[in-house]
mmJSON file of the N, C-alpha and C atoms, coordinates in Angstrom:
{"data_MODEL":{"atom_site":{
"group_PDB":["ATOM","ATOM","ATOM","ATOM","ATOM","ATOM","ATOM","ATOM","ATOM","ATOM","ATOM","ATOM","ATOM","ATOM","ATOM","ATOM","ATOM","ATOM","ATOM","ATOM","ATOM","ATOM","ATOM","ATOM","ATOM","ATOM","ATOM","ATOM","ATOM","ATOM","ATOM","ATOM","ATOM","ATOM","ATOM","ATOM","ATOM","ATOM","ATOM","ATOM","ATOM","ATOM","ATOM","ATOM","ATOM","ATOM","ATOM","ATOM","ATOM","ATOM","ATOM","ATOM","ATOM","ATOM","ATOM","ATOM","ATOM","ATOM","ATOM","ATOM","ATOM","ATOM","ATOM","ATOM","ATOM","ATOM","ATOM","ATOM","ATOM","ATOM","ATOM","ATOM","ATOM","ATOM","ATOM","ATOM","ATOM","ATOM","ATOM","ATOM","ATOM","ATOM","ATOM","ATOM","ATOM","ATOM","ATOM","ATOM","ATOM","ATOM","ATOM","ATOM","ATOM","ATOM","ATOM","ATOM","ATOM","ATOM","ATOM","ATOM","ATOM","ATOM","ATOM","ATOM","ATOM","ATOM","ATOM","ATOM","ATOM","ATOM","ATOM","ATOM","ATOM","ATOM","ATOM","ATOM","ATOM","ATOM","ATOM","ATOM","ATOM","ATOM","ATOM","ATOM","ATOM","ATOM","ATOM","ATOM","ATOM","ATOM","ATOM","ATOM","ATOM","ATOM","ATOM","ATOM","ATOM","ATOM","ATOM","ATOM","ATOM","ATOM","ATOM","ATOM","ATOM","ATOM","ATOM","ATOM","ATOM","ATOM","ATOM","ATOM","ATOM","ATOM","ATOM","ATOM","ATOM","ATOM","ATOM","ATOM","ATOM","ATOM","ATOM","ATOM","ATOM","ATOM","ATOM","ATOM","ATOM","ATOM","ATOM","ATOM","ATOM","ATOM","ATOM","ATOM","ATOM","ATOM","ATOM","ATOM","ATOM","ATOM","ATOM"],
"id":[1,2,3,4,5,6,7,8,9,10,11,12,13,14,15,16,17,18,19,20,21,22,23,24,25,26,27,28,29,30,31,32,33,34,35,36,37,38,39,40,41,42,43,44,45,46,47,48,49,50,51,52,53,54,55,56,57,58,59,60,61,62,63,64,65,66,67,68,69,70,71,72,73,74,75,76,77,78,79,80,81,82,83,84,85,86,87,88,89,90,91,92,93,94,95,96,97,98,99,100,101,102,103,104,105,106,107,108,109,110,111,112,113,114,115,116,117,118,119,120,121,122,123,124,125,126,127,128,129,130,131,132,133,134,135,136,137,138,139,140,141,142,143,144,145,146,147,148,149,150,151,152,153,154,155,156,157,158,159,160,161,162,163,164,165,166,167,168,169,170,171,172,173,174,175,176,177,178,179,180,181,182,183],
"type_symbol":["N","C","C","N","C","C","N","C","C","N","C","C","N","C","C","N","C","C","N","C","C","N","C","C","N","C","C","N","C","C","N","C","C","N","C","C","N","C","C","N","C","C","N","C","C","N","C","C","N","C","C","N","C","C","N","C","C","N","C","C","N","C","C","N","C","C","N","C","C","N","C","C","N","C","C","N","C","C","N","C","C","N","C","C","N","C","C","N","C","C","N","C","C","N","C","C","N","C","C","N","C","C","N","C","C","N","C","C","N","C","C","N","C","C","N","C","C","N","C","C","N","C","C","N","C","C","N","C","C","N","C","C","N","C","C","N","C","C","N","C","C","N","C","C","N","C","C","N","C","C","N","C","C","N","C","C","N","C","C","N","C","C","N","C","C","N","C","C","N","C","C","N","C","C","N","C","C","N","C","C","N","C","C"],
"label_atom_id":["N","CA","C","N","CA","C","N","CA","C","N","CA","C","N","CA","C","N","CA","C","N","CA","C","N","CA","C","N","CA","C","N","CA","C","N","CA","C","N","CA","C","N","CA","C","N","CA","C","N","CA","C","N","CA","C","N","CA","C","N","CA","C","N","CA","C","N","CA","C","N","CA","C","N","CA","C","N","CA","C","N","CA","C","N","CA","C","N","CA","C","N","CA","C","N","CA","C","N","CA","C","N","CA","C","N","CA","C","N","CA","C","N","CA","C","N","CA","C","N","CA","C","N","CA","C","N","CA","C","N","CA","C","N","CA","C","N","CA","C","N","CA","C","N","CA","C","N","CA","C","N","CA","C","N","CA","C","N","CA","C","N","CA","C","N","CA","C","N","CA","C","N","CA","C","N","CA","C","N","CA","C","N","CA","C","N","CA","C","N","CA","C","N","CA","C","N","CA","C","N","CA","C","N","CA","C","N","CA","C","N","CA","C"],
"label_alt_id":[null,null,null,null,null,null,null,null,null,null,null,null,null,null,null,null,null,null,null,null,null,null,null,null,null,null,null,null,null,null,null,null,null,null,null,null,null,null,null,null,null,null,null,null,null,null,null,null,null,null,null,null,null,null,null,null,null,null,null,null,null,null,null,null,null,null,null,null,null,null,null,null,null,null,null,null,null,null,null,null,null,null,null,null,null,null,null,null,null,null,null,null,null,null,null,null,null,null,null,null,null,null,null,null,null,null,null,null,null,null,null,null,null,null,null,null,null,null,null,null,null,null,null,null,null,null,null,null,null,null,null,null,null,null,null,null,null,null,null,null,null,null,null,null,null,null,null,null,null,null,null,null,null,null,null,null,null,null,null,null,null,null,null,null,null,null,null,null,null,null,null,null,null,null,null,null,null,null,null,null,null,null,null],
"label_comp_id":["MET","MET","MET","VAL","VAL","VAL","ASN","ASN","ASN","ILE","ILE","ILE","THR","THR","THR","TYR","TYR","TYR","SER","SER","SER","TYR","TYR","TYR","ASP","ASP","ASP","ALA","ALA","ALA","PRO","PRO","PRO","SER","SER","SER","SER","SER","SER","ILE","ILE","ILE","ALA","ALA","ALA","PRO","PRO","PRO","ALA","ALA","ALA","ARG","ARG","ARG","LEU","LEU","LEU","PHE","PHE","PHE","LYS","LYS","LYS","SER","SER","SER","LEU","LEU","LEU","ILE","ILE","ILE","LEU","LEU","LEU","ASP","ASP","ASP","ASP","ASP","ASP","ASN","ASN","ASN","PHE","PHE","PHE","LEU","LEU","LEU","PRO","PRO","PRO","LYS","LYS","LYS","ALA","ALA","ALA","VAL","VAL","VAL","PRO","PRO","PRO","GLN","GLN","GLN","ALA","ALA","ALA","PHE","PHE","PHE","LYS","LYS","LYS","SER","SER","SER","VAL","VAL","VAL","GLU","GLU","GLU","LYS","LYS","LYS","VAL","VAL","VAL","SER","SER","SER","GLY","GLY","GLY","ASP","ASP","ASP","GLY","GLY","GLY","GLY","GLY","GLY","VAL","VAL","VAL","GLY","GLY","GLY","SER","SER","SER","ILE","ILE","ILE","TYR","TYR","TYR","HIS","HIS","HIS","ILE","ILE","ILE","THR","THR","THR","PHE","PHE","PHE","GLY","GLY","GLY","GLU","GLU","GLU","GLY","GLY","GLY"],
"label_asym_id":["A","A","A","A","A","A","A","A","A","A","A","A","A","A","A","A","A","A","A","A","A","A","A","A","A","A","A","A","A","A","A","A","A","A","A","A","A","A","A","A","A","A","A","A","A","A","A","A","A","A","A","A","A","A","A","A","A","A","A","A","A","A","A","A","A","A","A","A","A","A","A","A","A","A","A","A","A","A","A","A","A","A","A","A","A","A","A","A","A","A","A","A","A","A","A","A","A","A","A","A","A","A","A","A","A","A","A","A","A","A","A","A","A","A","A","A","A","A","A","A","A","A","A","A","A","A","A","A","A","A","A","A","A","A","A","A","A","A","A","A","A","A","A","A","A","A","A","A","A","A","A","A","A","A","A","A","A","A","A","A","A","A","A","A","A","A","A","A","A","A","A","A","A","A","A","A","A","A","A","A","A","A","A"],
"label_entity_id":["1","1","1","1","1","1","1","1","1","1","1","1","1","1","1","1","1","1","1","1","1","1","1","1","1","1","1","1","1","1","1","1","1","1","1","1","1","1","1","1","1","1","1","1","1","1","1","1","1","1","1","1","1","1","1","1","1","1","1","1","1","1","1","1","1","1","1","1","1","1","1","1","1","1","1","1","1","1","1","1","1","1","1","1","1","1","1","1","1","1","1","1","1","1","1","1","1","1","1","1","1","1","1","1","1","1","1","1","1","1","1","1","1","1","1","1","1","1","1","1","1","1","1","1","1","1","1","1","1","1","1","1","1","1","1","1","1","1","1","1","1","1","1","1","1","1","1","1","1","1","1","1","1","1","1","1","1","1","1","1","1","1","1","1","1","1","1","1","1","1","1","1","1","1","1","1","1","1","1","1","1","1","1"],
"label_seq_id":[1,1,1,2,2,2,3,3,3,4,4,4,5,5,5,6,6,6,7,7,7,8,8,8,9,9,9,10,10,10,11,11,11,12,12,12,13,13,13,14,14,14,15,15,15,16,16,16,17,17,17,18,18,18,19,19,19,20,20,20,21,21,21,22,22,22,23,23,23,24,24,24,25,25,25,26,26,26,27,27,27,28,28,28,29,29,29,30,30,30,31,31,31,32,32,32,33,33,33,34,34,34,35,35,35,36,36,36,37,37,37,38,38,38,39,39,39,40,40,40,41,41,41,42,42,42,43,43,43,44,44,44,45,45,45,46,46,46,47,47,47,48,48,48,49,49,49,50,50,50,51,51,51,52,52,52,53,53,53,54,54,54,55,55,55,56,56,56,57,57,57,58,58,58,59,59,59,60,60,60,61,61,61],
"pdbx_PDB_ins_code":[null,null,null,null,null,null,null,null,null,null,null,null,null,null,null,null,null,null,null,null,null,null,null,null,null,null,null,null,null,null,null,null,null,null,null,null,null,null,null,null,null,null,null,null,null,null,null,null,null,null,null,null,null,null,null,null,null,null,null,null,null,null,null,null,null,null,null,null,null,null,null,null,null,null,null,null,null,null,null,null,null,null,null,null,null,null,null,null,null,null,null,null,null,null,null,null,null,null,null,null,null,null,null,null,null,null,null,null,null,null,null,null,null,null,null,null,null,null,null,null,null,null,null,null,null,null,null,null,null,null,null,null,null,null,null,null,null,null,null,null,null,null,null,null,null,null,null,null,null,null,null,null,null,null,null,null,null,null,null,null,null,null,null,null,null,null,null,null,null,null,null,null,null,null,null,null,null,null,null,null,null,null,null],
"Cartn_x":[69.622,70.866,70.657,71.273,71.154,72.518,72.571,73.797,73.703,74.703,74.74,75.936,75.688,76.746,76.876,78.101,78.376,79.519,79.351,80.376,80.675,81.954,82.381,83.683,83.715,84.921,85.567,86.83,87.559,88.876,89.165,90.446,91.603,92.708,93.868,95.143,96.145,97.443,98.298,97.8,98.517,98.15,99.128,98.91,97.92,97.042,96.047,96.651,97.768,98.397,98.84,99.369,99.815,98.623,97.541,96.329,95.758,95.677,95.156,95.994,97.317,98.205,97.997,97.89,97.754,96.355,95.312,93.941,93.474,93.899,93.385,94.385,95.629,96.593,97.24,97.288,97.881,96.797,96.884,95.861,95.782,96.836,96.868,96.538,96.34,96.138,94.833,93.719,92.428,92.313,92.708,92.639,93.529,94.637,95.511,94.933,94.374,93.861,92.538,91.664,90.332,90.05,90.721,90.578,89.182,88.431,87.08,86.108,86.435,85.556,85.964,87.271,87.77,88.648,88.255,89.084,90.22,89.905,90.946,90.525,91.529,91.329,92.289,91.733,92.555,92.32,93.406,93.308,93.039,91.897,91.533,92.182,92.088,92.734,93.026,93.972,94.348,95.604,96.019,97.241,96.957,95.696,95.321,94.748,94.8,94.267,92.793,92.334,90.945,90.648,89.538,89.128,89.633,90.415,90.902,89.743,89.827,88.765,89.348,88.653,89.092,88.027,88.462,87.556,87.754,86.731,86.809,85.982,86.602,85.901,85.734,84.464,84.161,84.156,84.434,84.39,82.959,82.8,81.456,80.935,79.625,78.993,78.521],
"Cartn_y":[-125.087,-124.39,-122.945,-122.026,-120.615,-120.083,-119.393,-118.739,-117.267,-116.758,-115.351,-114.722,-113.631,-112.918,-111.526,-111.131,-109.821,-109.208,-107.981,-107.305,-105.954,-105.637,-104.371,-103.955,-102.759,-102.232,-101.238,-101.456,-100.569,-100.153,-98.877,-98.439,-98.898,-99.248,-99.727,-99.292,-98.984,-98.624,-99.873,-101.034,-102.298,-102.892,-103.423,-103.998,-105.164,-105.306,-106.381,-107.775,-108.046,-109.371,-109.667,-108.658,-108.849,-109.059,-108.31,-108.491,-109.885,-110.349,-111.69,-112.745,-112.597,-113.591,-113.653,-112.499,-112.509,-112.906,-112.461,-112.753,-114.156,-114.667,-115.941,-117.081,-116.87,-117.964,-118.202,-117.187,-117.353,-117.82,-119.064,-119.656,-118.995,-118.355,-117.796,-116.314,-115.654,-114.209,-113.783,-114.367,-113.943,-114.187,-115.34,-115.506,-114.521,-114.102,-113.125,-111.715,-111.379,-110.029,-109.784,-110.783,-110.632,-111.853,-111.959,-113.156,-113.337,-112.256,-112.387,-112.964,-112.898,-113.402,-114.788,-115.067,-116.325,-117.024,-118.227,-118.987,-119.688,-120.307,-120.995,-121.182,-121.336,-121.653,-122.787,-123.928,-125.091,-125.517,-125.763,-126.247,-127.749,-128.182,-129.596,-130.292,-129.667,-130.234,-129.133,-129.384,-128.416,-127.657,-126.774,-125.999,-124.515,-124.16,-122.772,-122.124,-122.825,-122.293,-122.642,-122.549,-122.869,-124.312,-124.54,-125.88,-126.329,-125.501,-125.849,-125.815,-126.644,-126.738,-126.345,-125.424,-124.934,-125.232,-125.485,-125.621,-124.377,-123.492,-122.254,-122.37,-122.086,-122.077,-120.625,-120.2,-118.831,-118.691,-117.483,-117.199,-117.152,-117.151,-117.114,-115.682,-115.59,-114.265,-113.742],
"Cartn_z":[-60.727,-60.546,-61.004,-60.29,-60.612,-61.014,-62.134,-62.568,-62.225,-61.544,-61.185,-61.885,-62.571,-63.265,-62.672,-62.404,-61.842,-62.627,-63.037,-63.815,-63.183,-63.078,-62.503,-63.168,-63.704,-64.332,-63.383,-63.08,-62.185,-62.837,-62.857,-63.427,-62.547,-63.189,-62.443,-63.158,-62.366,-62.944,-63.191,-62.778,-62.966,-64.325,-65.013,-66.342,-66.267,-67.274,-67.263,-67.116,-67.758,-67.661,-66.235,-65.55,-64.164,-63.23,-63.449,-62.653,-62.836,-64.089,-64.365,-63.661,-63.764,-63.145,-61.637,-60.987,-59.532,-59.075,-59.771,-59.34,-59.712,-60.847,-61.347,-61.163,-61.494,-61.491,-60.131,-59.265,-57.938,-56.969,-56.518,-55.655,-54.283,-53.836,-52.491,-52.426,-53.546,-53.544,-52.869,-53.275,-52.722,-51.221,-50.691,-49.241,-48.47,-49.066,-48.413,-48.519,-49.666,-49.894,-49.184,-49.164,-48.566,-47.681,-46.535,-45.706,-45.114,-44.945,-44.406,-45.443,-46.705,-47.759,-48.262,-48.354,-48.895,-47.87,-47.475,-46.54,-47.273,-48.413,-49.166,-50.616,-51.467,-52.885,-53.206,-53.612,-53.925,-55.368,-56.082,-57.458,-57.417,-57.965,-57.976,-59.162,-60.337,-61.521,-62.518,-63.385,-64.406,-64.025,-64.931,-64.719,-64.505,-64.285,-64.083,-65.335,-66.442,-67.686,-67.849,-69.069,-69.388,-69.014,-68.335,-67.955,-66.591,-65.919,-64.584,-63.595,-62.588,-61.577,-60.232,-59.536,-58.235,-57.188,-55.967,-54.835,-53.983,-53.939,-53.213,-51.939,-50.805,-49.531,-49.104,-49.009,-48.632,-47.129,-46.655,-45.227,-44.732,-43.43,-42.854,-42.868,-42.983,-42.914,-44.208],
"occupancy":[1.0,1.0,1.0,1.0,1.0,1.0,1.0,1.0,1.0,1.0,1.0,1.0,1.0,1.0,1.0,1.0,1.0,1.0,1.0,1.0,1.0,1.0,1.0,1.0,1.0,1.0,1.0,1.0,1.0,1.0,1.0,1.0,1.0,1.0,1.0,1.0,1.0,1.0,1.0,1.0,1.0,1.0,1.0,1.0,1.0,1.0,1.0,1.0,1.0,1.0,1.0,1.0,1.0,1.0,1.0,1.0,1.0,1.0,1.0,1.0,1.0,1.0,1.0,1.0,1.0,1.0,1.0,1.0,1.0,1.0,1.0,1.0,1.0,1.0,1.0,1.0,1.0,1.0,1.0,1.0,1.0,1.0,1.0,1.0,1.0,1.0,1.0,1.0,1.0,1.0,1.0,1.0,1.0,1.0,1.0,1.0,1.0,1.0,1.0,1.0,1.0,1.0,1.0,1.0,1.0,1.0,1.0,1.0,1.0,1.0,1.0,1.0,1.0,1.0,1.0,1.0,1.0,1.0,1.0,1.0,1.0,1.0,1.0,1.0,1.0,1.0,1.0,1.0,1.0,1.0,1.0,1.0,1.0,1.0,1.0,1.0,1.0,1.0,1.0,1.0,1.0,1.0,1.0,1.0,1.0,1.0,1.0,1.0,1.0,1.0,1.0,1.0,1.0,1.0,1.0,1.0,1.0,1.0,1.0,1.0,1.0,1.0,1.0,1.0,1.0,1.0,1.0,1.0,1.0,1.0,1.0,1.0,1.0,1.0,1.0,1.0,1.0,1.0,1.0,1.0,1.0,1.0,1.0],
"B_iso_or_equiv":[0.0,0.0,0.0,0.0,0.0,0.0,0.0,0.0,0.0,0.0,0.0,0.0,0.0,0.0,0.0,0.0,0.0,0.0,0.0,0.0,0.0,0.0,0.0,0.0,0.0,0.0,0.0,0.0,0.0,0.0,0.0,0.0,0.0,0.0,0.0,0.0,0.0,0.0,0.0,0.0,0.0,0.0,0.0,0.0,0.0,0.0,0.0,0.0,0.0,0.0,0.0,0.0,0.0,0.0,0.0,0.0,0.0,0.0,0.0,0.0,0.0,0.0,0.0,0.0,0.0,0.0,0.0,0.0,0.0,0.0,0.0,0.0,0.0,0.0,0.0,0.0,0.0,0.0,0.0,0.0,0.0,0.0,0.0,0.0,0.0,0.0,0.0,0.0,0.0,0.0,0.0,0.0,0.0,0.0,0.0,0.0,0.0,0.0,0.0,0.0,0.0,0.0,0.0,0.0,0.0,0.0,0.0,0.0,0.0,0.0,0.0,0.0,0.0,0.0,0.0,0.0,0.0,0.0,0.0,0.0,0.0,0.0,0.0,0.0,0.0,0.0,0.0,0.0,0.0,0.0,0.0,0.0,0.0,0.0,0.0,0.0,0.0,0.0,0.0,0.0,0.0,0.0,0.0,0.0,0.0,0.0,0.0,0.0,0.0,0.0,0.0,0.0,0.0,0.0,0.0,0.0,0.0,0.0,0.0,0.0,0.0,0.0,0.0,0.0,0.0,0.0,0.0,0.0,0.0,0.0,0.0,0.0,0.0,0.0,0.0,0.0,0.0,0.0,0.0,0.0,0.0,0.0,0.0],
"pdbx_formal_charge":[null,null,null,null,null,null,null,null,null,null,null,null,null,null,null,null,null,null,null,null,null,null,null,null,null,null,null,null,null,null,null,null,null,null,null,null,null,null,null,null,null,null,null,null,null,null,null,null,null,null,null,null,null,null,null,null,null,null,null,null,null,null,null,null,null,null,null,null,null,null,null,null,null,null,null,null,null,null,null,null,null,null,null,null,null,null,null,null,null,null,null,null,null,null,null,null,null,null,null,null,null,null,null,null,null,null,null,null,null,null,null,null,null,null,null,null,null,null,null,null,null,null,null,null,null,null,null,null,null,null,null,null,null,null,null,null,null,null,null,null,null,null,null,null,null,null,null,null,null,null,null,null,null,null,null,null,null,null,null,null,null,null,null,null,null,null,null,null,null,null,null,null,null,null,null,null,null,null,null,null,null,null,null],
"auth_seq_id":[1,1,1,2,2,2,3,3,3,4,4,4,5,5,5,6,6,6,7,7,7,8,8,8,9,9,9,10,10,10,11,11,11,12,12,12,13,13,13,14,14,14,15,15,15,16,16,16,17,17,17,18,18,18,19,19,19,20,20,20,21,21,21,22,22,22,23,23,23,24,24,24,25,25,25,26,26,26,27,27,27,28,28,28,29,29,29,30,30,30,31,31,31,32,32,32,33,33,33,34,34,34,35,35,35,36,36,36,37,37,37,38,38,38,39,39,39,40,40,40,41,41,41,42,42,42,43,43,43,44,44,44,45,45,45,46,46,46,47,47,47,48,48,48,49,49,49,50,50,50,51,51,51,52,52,52,53,53,53,54,54,54,55,55,55,56,56,56,57,57,57,58,58,58,59,59,59,60,60,60,61,61,61],
"auth_comp_id":["MET","MET","MET","VAL","VAL","VAL","ASN","ASN","ASN","ILE","ILE","ILE","THR","THR","THR","TYR","TYR","TYR","SER","SER","SER","TYR","TYR","TYR","ASP","ASP","ASP","ALA","ALA","ALA","PRO","PRO","PRO","SER","SER","SER","SER","SER","SER","ILE","ILE","ILE","ALA","ALA","ALA","PRO","PRO","PRO","ALA","ALA","ALA","ARG","ARG","ARG","LEU","LEU","LEU","PHE","PHE","PHE","LYS","LYS","LYS","SER","SER","SER","LEU","LEU","LEU","ILE","ILE","ILE","LEU","LEU","LEU","ASP","ASP","ASP","ASP","ASP","ASP","ASN","ASN","ASN","PHE","PHE","PHE","LEU","LEU","LEU","PRO","PRO","PRO","LYS","LYS","LYS","ALA","ALA","ALA","VAL","VAL","VAL","PRO","PRO","PRO","GLN","GLN","GLN","ALA","ALA","ALA","PHE","PHE","PHE","LYS","LYS","LYS","SER","SER","SER","VAL","VAL","VAL","GLU","GLU","GLU","LYS","LYS","LYS","VAL","VAL","VAL","SER","SER","SER","GLY","GLY","GLY","ASP","ASP","ASP","GLY","GLY","GLY","GLY","GLY","GLY","VAL","VAL","VAL","GLY","GLY","GLY","SER","SER","SER","ILE","ILE","ILE","TYR","TYR","TYR","HIS","HIS","HIS","ILE","ILE","ILE","THR","THR","THR","PHE","PHE","PHE","GLY","GLY","GLY","GLU","GLU","GLU","GLY","GLY","GLY"],
"auth_asym_id":["A","A","A","A","A","A","A","A","A","A","A","A","A","A","A","A","A","A","A","A","A","A","A","A","A","A","A","A","A","A","A","A","A","A","A","A","A","A","A","A","A","A","A","A","A","A","A","A","A","A","A","A","A","A","A","A","A","A","A","A","A","A","A","A","A","A","A","A","A","A","A","A","A","A","A","A","A","A","A","A","A","A","A","A","A","A","A","A","A","A","A","A","A","A","A","A","A","A","A","A","A","A","A","A","A","A","A","A","A","A","A","A","A","A","A","A","A","A","A","A","A","A","A","A","A","A","A","A","A","A","A","A","A","A","A","A","A","A","A","A","A","A","A","A","A","A","A","A","A","A","A","A","A","A","A","A","A","A","A","A","A","A","A","A","A","A","A","A","A","A","A","A","A","A","A","A","A","A","A","A","A","A","A"],
"auth_atom_id":["N","CA","C","N","CA","C","N","CA","C","N","CA","C","N","CA","C","N","CA","C","N","CA","C","N","CA","C","N","CA","C","N","CA","C","N","CA","C","N","CA","C","N","CA","C","N","CA","C","N","CA","C","N","CA","C","N","CA","C","N","CA","C","N","CA","C","N","CA","C","N","CA","C","N","CA","C","N","CA","C","N","CA","C","N","CA","C","N","CA","C","N","CA","C","N","CA","C","N","CA","C","N","CA","C","N","CA","C","N","CA","C","N","CA","C","N","CA","C","N","CA","C","N","CA","C","N","CA","C","N","CA","C","N","CA","C","N","CA","C","N","CA","C","N","CA","C","N","CA","C","N","CA","C","N","CA","C","N","CA","C","N","CA","C","N","CA","C","N","CA","C","N","CA","C","N","CA","C","N","CA","C","N","CA","C","N","CA","C","N","CA","C","N","CA","C","N","CA","C","N","CA","C","N","CA","C","N","CA","C","N","CA","C"],
"pdbx_PDB_model_num":[1,1,1,1,1,1,1,1,1,1,1,1,1,1,1,1,1,1,1,1,1,1,1,1,1,1,1,1,1,1,1,1,1,1,1,1,1,1,1,1,1,1,1,1,1,1,1,1,1,1,1,1,1,1,1,1,1,1,1,1,1,1,1,1,1,1,1,1,1,1,1,1,1,1,1,1,1,1,1,1,1,1,1,1,1,1,1,1,1,1,1,1,1,1,1,1,1,1,1,1,1,1,1,1,1,1,1,1,1,1,1,1,1,1,1,1,1,1,1,1,1,1,1,1,1,1,1,1,1,1,1,1,1,1,1,1,1,1,1,1,1,1,1,1,1,1,1,1,1,1,1,1,1,1,1,1,1,1,1,1,1,1,1,1,1,1,1,1,1,1,1,1,1,1,1,1,1,1,1,1,1,1,1]
}}}
């Protein structure tokens, strides 16, 4: 198994708590924002907090 880590810092006028809520806790945000990259994000188990499991389907290409 290979672990890949990517880090990128981007300035934003949006509060960190609001960004976290929309990017991590909202299952539909990424497929709507970047439909060519993410086909779907489904929560398998958990409530969105630590230890939650997601099934992410990436777009083709």
